[in-house]
N, CA, C and O atoms as a Maestro MAE file, in Angstrom:
{
 s_m_m2io_version
 :::
 2.0.0
}

f_m_ct {
 s_m_title
 :::
 protein
 m_atom[284] {
  # First column is atom index #
  i_m_mmod_type
  r_m_x_coord
  r_m_y_coord
  r_m_z_coord
  i_m_residue_number
  s_m_chain_name
  s_m_pdb_residue_name
  s_m_pdb_atom_name
  i_m_atomic_number
  :::
  1 25 -1.034 24.638 20.374 1 A "MET " " N  " 7
  2 3 -0.538 24.014 19.166 1 A "MET " " CA " 6
  3 2 -0.423 25.101 18.085 1 A "MET " " C  " 6
  4 15 -1.357 25.871 17.864 1 A "MET " " O  " 8
  5 25 0.703 25.146 17.436 2 A "THR " " N  " 7
  6 3 0.936 26.166 16.425 2 A "THR " " CA " 6
  7 2 0.322 25.744 15.084 2 A "THR " " C  " 6
  8 15 -0.050 24.590 14.875 2 A "THR " " O  " 8
  9 25 0.236 26.708 14.212 3 A "LEU " " N  " 7
  10 3 -0.314 26.452 12.886 3 A "LEU " " CA " 6
  11 2 0.539 25.445 12.121 3 A "LEU " " C  " 6
  12 15 0.005 24.590 11.415 3 A "LEU " " O  " 8
  13 25 1.854 25.541 12.255 4 A "ALA " " N  " 7
  14 3 2.757 24.612 11.562 4 A "ALA " " CA " 6
  15 2 2.540 23.177 12.046 4 A "ALA " " C  " 6
  16 15 2.574 22.238 11.250 4 A "ALA " " O  " 8
  17 25 2.317 23.010 13.355 5 A "GLU " " N  " 7
  18 3 2.060 21.671 13.896 5 A "GLU " " CA " 6
  19 2 0.746 21.113 13.374 5 A "GLU " " C  " 6
  20 15 0.660 19.931 13.042 5 A "GLU " " O  " 8
  21 25 -0.280 21.957 13.299 6 A "ARG " " N  " 7
  22 3 -1.573 21.521 12.760 6 A "ARG " " CA " 6
  23 2 -1.458 21.112 11.297 6 A "ARG " " C  " 6
  24 15 -2.028 20.105 10.878 6 A "ARG " " O  " 8
  25 25 -0.720 21.897 10.529 7 A "GLN " " N  " 7
  26 3 -0.534 21.568 9.113 7 A "GLN " " CA " 6
  27 2 0.218 20.259 8.957 7 A "GLN " " C  " 6
  28 15 -0.099 19.467 8.069 7 A "GLN " " O  " 8
  29 25 1.210 20.019 9.804 8 A "LYS " " N  " 7
  30 3 1.966 18.768 9.763 8 A "LYS " " CA " 6
  31 2 1.059 17.580 10.077 8 A "LYS " " C  " 6
  32 15 1.162 16.542 9.424 8 A "LYS " " O  " 8
  33 25 0.182 17.713 11.057 9 A "ILE " " N  " 7
  34 3 -0.752 16.641 11.404 9 A "ILE " " CA " 6
  35 2 -1.701 16.374 10.254 9 A "ILE " " C  " 6
  36 15 -1.955 15.216 9.922 9 A "ILE " " O  " 8
  37 25 -2.232 17.423 9.636 10 A "ARG " " N  " 7
  38 3 -3.132 17.251 8.481 10 A "ARG " " CA " 6
  39 2 -2.417 16.562 7.324 10 A "ARG " " C  " 6
  40 15 -2.986 15.695 6.660 10 A "ARG " " O  " 8
  41 25 -1.181 16.949 7.092 11 A "GLU " " N  " 7
  42 3 -0.395 16.336 6.016 11 A "GLU " " CA " 6
  43 2 -0.160 14.855 6.289 11 A "GLU " " C  " 6
  44 15 -0.269 14.028 5.384 11 A "GLU " " O  " 8
  45 25 0.159 14.524 7.527 12 A "ASP " " N  " 7
  46 3 0.374 13.119 7.899 12 A "ASP " " CA " 6
  47 2 -0.886 12.297 7.697 12 A "ASP " " C  " 6
  48 15 -0.822 11.169 7.209 12 A "ASP " " O  " 8
  49 25 -2.031 12.856 8.069 13 A "HIS " " N  " 7
  50 3 -3.294 12.141 7.906 13 A "HIS " " CA " 6
  51 2 -3.649 11.963 6.430 13 A "HIS " " C  " 6
  52 15 -4.199 10.930 6.049 13 A "HIS " " O  " 8
  53 25 -3.346 12.944 5.610 14 A "SER " " N  " 7
  54 3 -3.689 12.842 4.191 14 A "SER " " CA " 6
  55 2 -2.768 11.872 3.452 14 A "SER " " C  " 6
  56 15 -3.154 11.332 2.416 14 A "SER " " O  " 8
  57 25 -1.550 11.640 3.968 15 A "ASN " " N  " 7
  58 3 -0.608 10.735 3.318 15 A "ASN " " CA " 6
  59 2 -0.815 9.276 3.708 15 A "ASN " " C  " 6
  60 15 -0.201 8.389 3.115 15 A "ASN " " O  " 8
  61 25 -1.663 9.015 4.687 16 A "ARG " " N  " 7
  62 3 -1.894 7.642 5.126 16 A "ARG " " CA " 6
  63 2 -2.695 6.881 4.089 16 A "ARG " " C  " 6
  64 15 -3.538 7.436 3.385 16 A "ARG " " O  " 8
  65 25 -2.408 5.610 4.020 17 A "LEU " " N  " 7
  66 3 -3.163 4.736 3.134 17 A "LEU " " CA " 6
  67 2 -4.192 3.973 3.947 17 A "LEU " " C  " 6
  68 15 -3.937 3.575 5.084 17 A "LEU " " O  " 8
  69 25 -5.348 3.775 3.354 18 A "SER " " N  " 7
  70 3 -6.354 2.931 3.983 18 A "SER " " CA " 6
  71 2 -6.546 1.703 3.099 18 A "SER " " C  " 6
  72 15 -6.056 1.657 1.971 18 A "SER " " O  " 8
  73 25 -7.253 0.723 3.614 19 A "ILE " " N  " 7
  74 3 -7.497 -0.509 2.854 19 A "ILE " " CA " 6
  75 2 -8.208 -0.207 1.543 19 A "ILE " " C  " 6
  76 15 -7.966 -0.871 0.535 19 A "ILE " " O  " 8
  77 25 -9.071 0.778 1.551 20 A "GLY " " N  " 7
  78 3 -9.841 1.107 0.356 20 A "GLY " " CA " 6
  79 2 -9.148 2.048 -0.614 20 A "GLY " " C  " 6
  80 15 -9.658 2.287 -1.708 20 A "GLY " " O  " 8
  81 25 -7.995 2.585 -0.236 21 A "SER " " N  " 7
  82 3 -7.271 3.488 -1.130 21 A "SER " " CA " 6
  83 2 -6.894 2.756 -2.404 21 A "SER " " C  " 6
  84 15 -6.507 1.588 -2.373 21 A "SER " " O  " 8
  85 25 -7.011 3.457 -3.530 22 A "GLU " " N  " 7
  86 3 -6.685 2.839 -4.815 22 A "GLU " " CA " 6
  87 2 -5.393 3.416 -5.373 22 A "GLU " " C  " 6
  88 15 -5.009 4.545 -5.064 22 A "GLU " " O  " 8
  89 25 -4.745 2.630 -6.186 23 A "PHE " " N  " 7
  90 3 -3.532 3.042 -6.871 23 A "PHE " " CA " 6
  91 2 -3.483 2.314 -8.211 23 A "PHE " " C  " 6
  92 15 -4.211 1.345 -8.428 23 A "PHE " " O  " 8
  93 25 -2.620 2.789 -9.106 24 A "TYR " " N  " 7
  94 3 -2.454 2.126 -10.392 24 A "TYR " " CA " 6
  95 2 -1.349 1.090 -10.254 24 A "TYR " " C  " 6
  96 15 -0.197 1.433 -9.988 24 A "TYR " " O  " 8
  97 25 -1.703 -0.175 -10.434 25 A "CYS " " N  " 7
  98 3 -0.750 -1.283 -10.339 25 A "CYS " " CA " 6
  99 2 -0.083 -1.454 -11.708 25 A "CYS " " C  " 6
  100 15 -0.734 -1.825 -12.685 25 A "CYS " " O  " 8
  101 25 1.214 -1.180 -11.760 26 A "ARG " " N  " 7
  102 3 1.922 -1.280 -13.039 26 A "ARG " " CA " 6
  103 2 2.004 -2.708 -13.562 26 A "ARG " " C  " 6
  104 15 1.780 -2.914 -14.755 26 A "ARG " " O  " 8
  105 25 2.318 -3.723 -12.725 27 A "PRO " " N  " 7
  106 3 2.395 -5.084 -13.271 27 A "PRO " " CA " 6
  107 2 1.055 -5.598 -13.831 27 A "PRO " " C  " 6
  108 15 1.030 -6.319 -14.828 27 A "PRO " " O  " 8
  109 25 -0.039 -5.224 -13.187 28 A "ARG " " N  " 7
  110 3 -1.353 -5.694 -13.640 28 A "ARG " " CA " 6
  111 2 -2.026 -4.736 -14.613 28 A "ARG " " C  " 6
  112 15 -3.014 -5.083 -15.260 28 A "ARG " " O  " 8
  113 25 -1.482 -3.530 -14.711 29 A "ARG " " N  " 7
  114 3 -2.003 -2.504 -15.613 29 A "ARG " " CA " 6
  115 2 -3.471 -2.169 -15.361 29 A "ARG " " C  " 6
  116 15 -4.275 -2.091 -16.289 29 A "ARG " " O  " 8
  117 25 -3.801 -1.971 -14.077 30 A "ARG " " N  " 7
  118 3 -5.159 -1.554 -13.702 30 A "ARG " " CA " 6
  119 2 -5.127 -0.967 -12.296 30 A "ARG " " C  " 6
  120 15 -4.131 -1.070 -11.580 30 A "ARG " " O  " 8
  121 25 -6.237 -0.355 -11.925 31 A "ARG " " N  " 7
  122 3 -6.360 0.220 -10.590 31 A "ARG " " CA " 6
  123 2 -6.755 -0.872 -9.603 31 A "ARG " " C  " 6
  124 15 -7.646 -1.678 -9.870 31 A "ARG " " O  " 8
  125 25 -6.071 -0.885 -8.454 32 A "LEU " " N  " 7
  126 3 -6.346 -1.864 -7.403 32 A "LEU " " CA " 6
  127 2 -6.487 -1.143 -6.074 32 A "LEU " " C  " 6
  128 15 -5.935 -0.061 -5.876 32 A "LEU " " O  " 8
  129 25 -7.225 -1.750 -5.179 33 A "ALA " " N  " 7
  130 3 -7.296 -1.259 -3.807 33 A "ALA " " CA " 6
  131 2 -6.084 -1.801 -3.047 33 A "ALA " " C  " 6
  132 15 -5.554 -2.859 -3.386 33 A "ALA " " O  " 8
  133 25 -5.661 -1.087 -2.044 34 A "ILE " " N  " 7
  134 3 -4.532 -1.526 -1.221 34 A "ILE " " CA " 6
  135 2 -4.843 -2.886 -0.598 34 A "ILE " " C  " 6
  136 15 -3.960 -3.737 -0.489 34 A "ILE " " O  " 8
  137 25 -6.079 -3.087 -0.195 35 A "GLY " " N  " 7
  138 3 -6.478 -4.365 0.400 35 A "GLY " " CA " 6
  139 2 -6.279 -5.530 -0.553 35 A "GLY " " C  " 6
  140 15 -5.842 -6.603 -0.137 35 A "GLY " " O  " 8
  141 25 -6.593 -5.333 -1.821 36 A "THR " " N  " 7
  142 3 -6.393 -6.382 -2.827 36 A "THR " " CA " 6
  143 2 -4.914 -6.670 -3.020 36 A "THR " " C  " 6
  144 15 -4.511 -7.826 -3.151 36 A "THR " " O  " 8
  145 25 -4.115 -5.625 -3.036 37 A "CYS " " N  " 7
  146 3 -2.662 -5.783 -3.177 37 A "CYS " " CA " 6
  147 2 -2.115 -6.594 -2.005 37 A "CYS " " C  " 6
  148 15 -1.328 -7.520 -2.198 37 A "CYS " " O  " 8
  149 25 -2.535 -6.243 -0.792 38 A "LEU " " N  " 7
  150 3 -2.074 -6.970 0.391 38 A "LEU " " CA " 6
  151 2 -2.526 -8.426 0.361 38 A "LEU " " C  " 6
  152 15 -1.748 -9.327 0.674 38 A "LEU " " O  " 8
  153 25 -3.778 -8.656 -0.016 39 A "ASP " " N  " 7
  154 3 -4.307 -10.023 -0.086 39 A "ASP " " CA " 6
  155 2 -3.534 -10.873 -1.100 39 A "ASP " " C  " 6
  156 15 -3.180 -12.020 -0.824 39 A "ASP " " O  " 8
  157 25 -3.280 -10.298 -2.268 40 A "ASP " " N  " 7
  158 3 -2.580 -11.050 -3.308 40 A "ASP " " CA " 6
  159 2 -1.143 -11.371 -2.896 40 A "ASP " " C  " 6
  160 15 -0.639 -12.455 -3.189 40 A "ASP " " O  " 8
  161 25 -0.488 -10.434 -2.222 41 A "TYR " " N  " 7
  162 3 0.870 -10.700 -1.740 41 A "TYR " " CA " 6
  163 2 0.854 -11.799 -0.682 41 A "TYR " " C  " 6
  164 15 1.689 -12.704 -0.704 41 A "TYR " " O  " 8
  165 25 -0.093 -11.716 0.237 42 A "MET " " N  " 7
  166 3 -0.175 -12.725 1.304 42 A "MET " " CA " 6
  167 2 -0.488 -14.104 0.733 42 A "MET " " C  " 6
  168 15 0.051 -15.103 1.208 42 A "MET " " O  " 8
  169 25 -1.347 -14.172 -0.275 43 A "ASN " " N  " 7
  170 3 -1.647 -15.458 -0.909 43 A "ASN " " CA " 6
  171 2 -0.420 -16.023 -1.616 43 A "ASN " " C  " 6
  172 15 -0.150 -17.220 -1.529 43 A "ASN " " O  " 8
  173 25 0.322 -15.171 -2.312 44 A "ALA " " N  " 7
  174 3 1.537 -15.635 -2.986 44 A "ALA " " CA " 6
  175 2 2.549 -16.137 -1.958 44 A "ALA " " C  " 6
  176 15 3.243 -17.125 -2.199 44 A "ALA " " O  " 8
  177 25 2.631 -15.468 -0.828 45 A "ASN " " N  " 7
  178 3 3.550 -15.881 0.226 45 A "ASN " " CA " 6
  179 2 3.086 -17.189 0.874 45 A "ASN " " C  " 6
  180 15 3.888 -18.099 1.085 45 A "ASN " " O  " 8
  181 25 1.807 -17.278 1.183 46 A "ALA " " N  " 7
  182 3 1.282 -18.456 1.882 46 A "ALA " " CA " 6
  183 2 1.358 -19.717 1.037 46 A "ALA " " C  " 6
  184 15 1.613 -20.802 1.558 46 A "ALA " " O  " 8
  185 25 1.138 -19.578 -0.265 47 A "PHE " " N  " 7
  186 3 1.124 -20.743 -1.147 47 A "PHE " " CA " 6
  187 2 2.430 -20.927 -1.907 47 A "PHE " " C  " 6
  188 15 2.493 -21.687 -2.874 47 A "PHE " " O  " 8
  189 25 3.472 -20.229 -1.466 48 A "SER " " N  " 7
  190 3 4.814 -20.320 -2.062 48 A "SER " " CA " 6
  191 2 4.812 -20.112 -3.571 48 A "SER " " C  " 6
  192 15 5.450 -20.857 -4.315 48 A "SER " " O  " 8
  193 25 4.093 -19.096 -4.006 49 A "GLN " " N  " 7
  194 3 4.052 -18.752 -5.428 49 A "GLN " " CA " 6
  195 2 5.094 -17.668 -5.691 49 A "GLN " " C  " 6
  196 15 4.753 -16.517 -5.965 49 A "GLN " " O  " 8
  197 25 6.340 -18.043 -5.604 50 A "LYS " " N  " 7
  198 3 7.440 -17.093 -5.716 50 A "LYS " " CA " 6
  199 2 7.561 -16.491 -7.116 50 A "LYS " " C  " 6
  200 15 8.211 -15.461 -7.290 50 A "LYS " " O  " 8
  201 25 6.952 -17.111 -8.097 51 A "ARG " " N  " 7
  202 3 7.013 -16.587 -9.461 51 A "ARG " " CA " 6
  203 2 5.898 -15.589 -9.728 51 A "ARG " " C  " 6
  204 15 5.827 -15.016 -10.815 51 A "ARG " " O  " 8
  205 25 5.037 -15.379 -8.761 52 A "SER " " N  " 7
  206 3 3.927 -14.451 -8.899 52 A "SER " " CA " 6
  207 2 4.444 -13.016 -9.010 52 A "SER " " C  " 6
  208 15 5.432 -12.645 -8.377 52 A "SER " " O  " 8
  209 25 3.758 -12.224 -9.823 53 A "ALA " " N  " 7
  210 3 4.133 -10.815 -9.957 53 A "ALA " " CA " 6
  211 2 3.958 -10.076 -8.635 53 A "ALA " " C  " 6
  212 15 4.704 -9.142 -8.343 53 A "ALA " " O  " 8
  213 25 2.985 -10.485 -7.841 54 A "CYS " " N  " 7
  214 3 2.729 -9.825 -6.557 54 A "CYS " " CA " 6
  215 2 3.854 -10.088 -5.560 54 A "CYS " " C  " 6
  216 15 4.140 -9.240 -4.714 54 A "CYS " " O  " 8
  217 25 4.479 -11.225 -5.648 55 A "TRP " " N  " 7
  218 3 5.560 -11.568 -4.717 55 A "TRP " " CA " 6
  219 2 6.784 -10.681 -4.956 55 A "TRP " " C  " 6
  220 15 7.441 -10.267 -4.001 55 A "TRP " " O  " 8
  221 25 7.093 -10.388 -6.210 56 A "ARG " " N  " 7
  222 3 8.304 -9.663 -6.567 56 A "ARG " " CA " 6
  223 2 8.088 -8.160 -6.770 56 A "ARG " " C  " 6
  224 15 9.039 -7.443 -7.079 56 A "ARG " " O  " 8
  225 25 6.887 -7.685 -6.607 57 A "CYS " " N  " 7
  226 3 6.523 -6.317 -6.978 57 A "CYS " " CA " 6
  227 2 7.116 -5.260 -6.040 57 A "CYS " " C  " 6
  228 15 6.774 -5.241 -4.858 57 A "CYS " " O  " 8
  229 25 7.993 -4.381 -6.535 58 A "PRO " " N  " 7
  230 3 8.545 -3.323 -5.679 58 A "PRO " " CA " 6
  231 2 7.496 -2.268 -5.326 58 A "PRO " " C  " 6
  232 15 7.557 -1.663 -4.256 58 A "PRO " " O  " 8
  233 25 6.549 -2.051 -6.216 59 A "GLN " " N  " 7
  234 3 5.476 -1.098 -5.933 59 A "GLN " " CA " 6
  235 2 4.604 -1.613 -4.785 59 A "GLN " " C  " 6
  236 15 4.184 -0.836 -3.927 59 A "GLN " " O  " 8
  237 25 4.333 -2.913 -4.770 60 A "GLY " " N  " 7
  238 3 3.570 -3.518 -3.688 60 A "GLY " " CA " 6
  239 2 4.314 -3.437 -2.367 60 A "GLY " " C  " 6
  240 15 3.706 -3.234 -1.315 60 A "GLY " " O  " 8
  241 25 5.617 -3.593 -2.422 61 A "CYS " " N  " 7
  242 3 6.438 -3.476 -1.213 61 A "CYS " " CA " 6
  243 2 6.332 -2.065 -0.644 61 A "CYS " " C  " 6
  244 15 6.195 -1.894 0.568 61 A "CYS " " O  " 8
  245 25 6.393 -1.069 -1.497 62 A "THR " " N  " 7
  246 3 6.244 0.318 -1.065 62 A "THR " " CA " 6
  247 2 4.870 0.546 -0.455 62 A "THR " " C  " 6
  248 15 4.747 1.196 0.582 62 A "THR " " O  " 8
  249 25 3.831 0.008 -1.101 63 A "ASN " " N  " 7
  250 3 2.469 0.153 -0.582 63 A "ASN " " CA " 6
  251 2 2.323 -0.503 0.785 63 A "ASN " " C  " 6
  252 15 1.698 0.065 1.681 63 A "ASN " " O  " 8
  253 25 2.888 -1.680 0.952 64 A "ARG " " N  " 7
  254 3 2.795 -2.376 2.245 64 A "ARG " " CA " 6
  255 2 3.495 -1.574 3.340 64 A "ARG " " C  " 6
  256 15 2.983 -1.466 4.454 64 A "ARG " " O  " 8
  257 25 4.655 -1.015 3.028 65 A "ASN " " N  " 7
  258 3 5.385 -0.224 4.014 65 A "ASN " " CA " 6
  259 2 4.634 1.044 4.378 65 A "ASN " " C  " 6
  260 15 4.552 1.397 5.554 65 A "ASN " " O  " 8
  261 25 4.082 1.736 3.383 66 A "ARG " " N  " 7
  262 3 3.327 2.963 3.661 66 A "ARG " " CA " 6
  263 2 2.072 2.674 4.454 66 A "ARG " " C  " 6
  264 15 1.694 3.456 5.325 66 A "ARG " " O  " 8
  265 25 1.408 1.541 4.159 67 A "TYR " " N  " 7
  266 3 0.218 1.164 4.909 67 A "TYR " " CA " 6
  267 2 0.571 0.846 6.355 67 A "TYR " " C  " 6
  268 15 -0.156 1.230 7.271 67 A "TYR " " O  " 8
  269 25 1.676 0.149 6.565 68 A "ALA " " N  " 7
  270 3 2.101 -0.208 7.912 68 A "ALA " " CA " 6
  271 2 2.476 1.032 8.734 68 A "ALA " " C  " 6
  272 15 2.263 1.053 9.946 68 A "ALA " " O  " 8
  273 25 3.019 2.039 8.103 69 A "GLU " " N  " 7
  274 3 3.365 3.271 8.817 69 A "GLU " " CA " 6
  275 2 2.132 3.985 9.339 69 A "GLU " " C  " 6
  276 15 2.182 4.638 10.381 69 A "GLU " " O  " 8
  277 25 1.021 3.862 8.616 70 A "GLY " " N  " 7
  278 3 -0.204 4.558 8.999 70 A "GLY " " CA " 6
  279 2 -0.979 3.880 10.105 70 A "GLY " " C  " 6
  280 15 -1.923 4.465 10.636 70 A "GLY " " O  " 8
  281 25 -0.612 2.666 10.469 71 A "LEU " " N  " 7
  282 3 -1.364 1.947 11.513 71 A "LEU " " CA " 6
  283 2 -1.071 2.464 12.884 71 A "LEU " " C  " 6
  284 15 -1.624 1.964 13.864 71 A "LEU " " O  " 8
  :::
 }
 m_bond[283] {
  # First column is bond index #
  i_m_from
  i_m_to
  i_m_order
  :::
  1 1 2 1
  2 2 3 1
  3 3 4 2
  4 3 5 1
  5 5 6 1
  6 6 7 1
  7 7 8 2
  8 7 9 1
  9 9 10 1
  10 10 11 1
  11 11 12 2
  12 11 13 1
  13 13 14 1
  14 14 15 1
  15 15 16 2
  16 15 17 1
  17 17 18 1
  18 18 19 1
  19 19 20 2
  20 19 21 1
  21 21 22 1
  22 22 23 1
  23 23 24 2
  24 23 25 1
  25 25 26 1
  26 26 27 1
  27 27 28 2
  28 27 29 1
  29 29 30 1
  30 30 31 1
  31 31 32 2
  32 31 33 1
  33 33 34 1
  34 34 35 1
  35 35 36 2
  36 35 37 1
  37 37 38 1
  38 38 39 1
  39 39 40 2
  40 39 41 1
  41 41 42 1
  42 42 43 1
  43 43 44 2
  44 43 45 1
  45 45 46 1
  46 46 47 1
  47 47 48 2
  48 47 49 1
  49 49 50 1
  50 50 51 1
  51 51 52 2
  52 51 53 1
  53 53 54 1
  54 54 55 1
  55 55 56 2
  56 55 57 1
  57 57 58 1
  58 58 59 1
  59 59 60 2
  60 59 61 1
  61 61 62 1
  62 62 63 1
  63 63 64 2
  64 63 65 1
  65 65 66 1
  66 66 67 1
  67 67 68 2
  68 67 69 1
  69 69 70 1
  70 70 71 1
  71 71 72 2
  72 71 73 1
  73 73 74 1
  74 74 75 1
  75 75 76 2
  76 75 77 1
  77 77 78 1
  78 78 79 1
  79 79 80 2
  80 79 81 1
  81 81 82 1
  82 82 83 1
  83 83 84 2
  84 83 85 1
  85 85 86 1
  86 86 87 1
  87 87 88 2
  88 87 89 1
  89 89 90 1
  90 90 91 1
  91 91 92 2
  92 91 93 1
  93 93 94 1
  94 94 95 1
  95 95 96 2
  96 95 97 1
  97 97 98 1
  98 98 99 1
  99 99 100 2
  100 99 101 1
  101 101 102 1
  102 102 103 1
  103 103 104 2
  104 103 105 1
  105 105 106 1
  106 106 107 1
  107 107 108 2
  108 107 109 1
  109 109 110 1
  110 110 111 1
  111 111 112 2
  112 111 113 1
  113 113 114 1
  114 114 115 1
  115 115 116 2
  116 115 117 1
  117 117 118 1
  118 118 119 1
  119 119 120 2
  120 119 121 1
  121 121 122 1
  122 122 123 1
  123 123 124 2
  124 123 125 1
  125 125 126 1
  126 126 127 1
  127 127 128 2
  128 127 129 1
  129 129 130 1
  130 130 131 1
  131 131 132 2
  132 131 133 1
  133 133 134 1
  134 134 135 1
  135 135 136 2
  136 135 137 1
  137 137 138 1
  138 138 139 1
  139 139 140 2
  140 139 141 1
  141 141 142 1
  142 142 143 1
  143 143 144 2
  144 143 145 1
  145 145 146 1
  146 146 147 1
  147 147 148 2
  148 147 149 1
  149 149 150 1
  150 150 151 1
  151 151 152 2
  152 151 153 1
  153 153 154 1
  154 154 155 1
  155 155 156 2
  156 155 157 1
  157 157 158 1
  158 158 159 1
  159 159 160 2
  160 159 161 1
  161 161 162 1
  162 162 163 1
  163 163 164 2
  164 163 165 1
  165 165 166 1
  166 166 167 1
  167 167 168 2
  168 167 169 1
  169 169 170 1
  170 170 171 1
  171 171 172 2
  172 171 173 1
  173 173 174 1
  174 174 175 1
  175 175 176 2
  176 175 177 1
  177 177 178 1
  178 178 179 1
  179 179 180 2
  180 179 181 1
  181 181 182 1
  182 182 183 1
  183 183 184 2
  184 183 185 1
  185 185 186 1
  186 186 187 1
  187 187 188 2
  188 187 189 1
  189 189 190 1
  190 190 191 1
  191 191 192 2
  192 191 193 1
  193 193 194 1
  194 194 195 1
  195 195 196 2
  196 195 197 1
  197 197 198 1
  198 198 199 1
  199 199 200 2
  200 199 201 1
  201 201 202 1
  202 202 203 1
  203 203 204 2
  204 203 205 1
  205 205 206 1
  206 206 207 1
  207 207 208 2
  208 207 209 1
  209 209 210 1
  210 210 211 1
  211 211 212 2
  212 211 213 1
  213 213 214 1
  214 214 215 1
  215 215 216 2
  216 215 217 1
  217 217 218 1
  218 218 219 1
  219 219 220 2
  220 219 221 1
  221 221 222 1
  222 222 223 1
  223 223 224 2
  224 223 225 1
  225 225 226 1
  226 226 227 1
  227 227 228 2
  228 227 229 1
  229 229 230 1
  230 230 231 1
  231 231 232 2
  232 231 233 1
  233 233 234 1
  234 234 235 1
  235 235 236 2
  236 235 237 1
  237 237 238 1
  238 238 239 1
  239 239 240 2
  240 239 241 1
  241 241 242 1
  242 242 243 1
  243 243 244 2
  244 243 245 1
  245 245 246 1
  246 246 247 1
  247 247 248 2
  248 247 249 1
  249 249 250 1
  250 250 251 1
  251 251 252 2
  252 251 253 1
  253 253 254 1
  254 254 255 1
  255 255 256 2
  256 255 257 1
  257 257 258 1
  258 258 259 1
  259 259 260 2
  260 259 261 1
  261 261 262 1
  262 262 263 1
  263 263 264 2
  264 263 265 1
  265 265 266 1
  266 266 267 1
  267 267 268 2
  268 267 269 1
  269 269 270 1
  270 270 271 1
  271 271 272 2
  272 271 273 1
  273 273 274 1
  274 274 275 1
  275 275 276 2
  276 275 277 1
  277 277 278 1
  278 278 279 1
  279 279 280 2
  280 279 281 1
  281 281 282 1
  282 282 283 1
  283 283 284 2
  :::
 }
}
């Protein structure tokens, strides 16, 4: 394995999101864990709360996609 391949693997691992990873949620104006973001989106979806900020949040959509890529 070359050095470039090792660096690429390290970079991929560092870019992954975990459930405990935190980010700044712009709609809520506070720091949230990825797990909380996922839970709130799933609750809005399950209870048909389409007016919820979590349902329409583009930042949450990006977080969900990045989390799914890391699985």
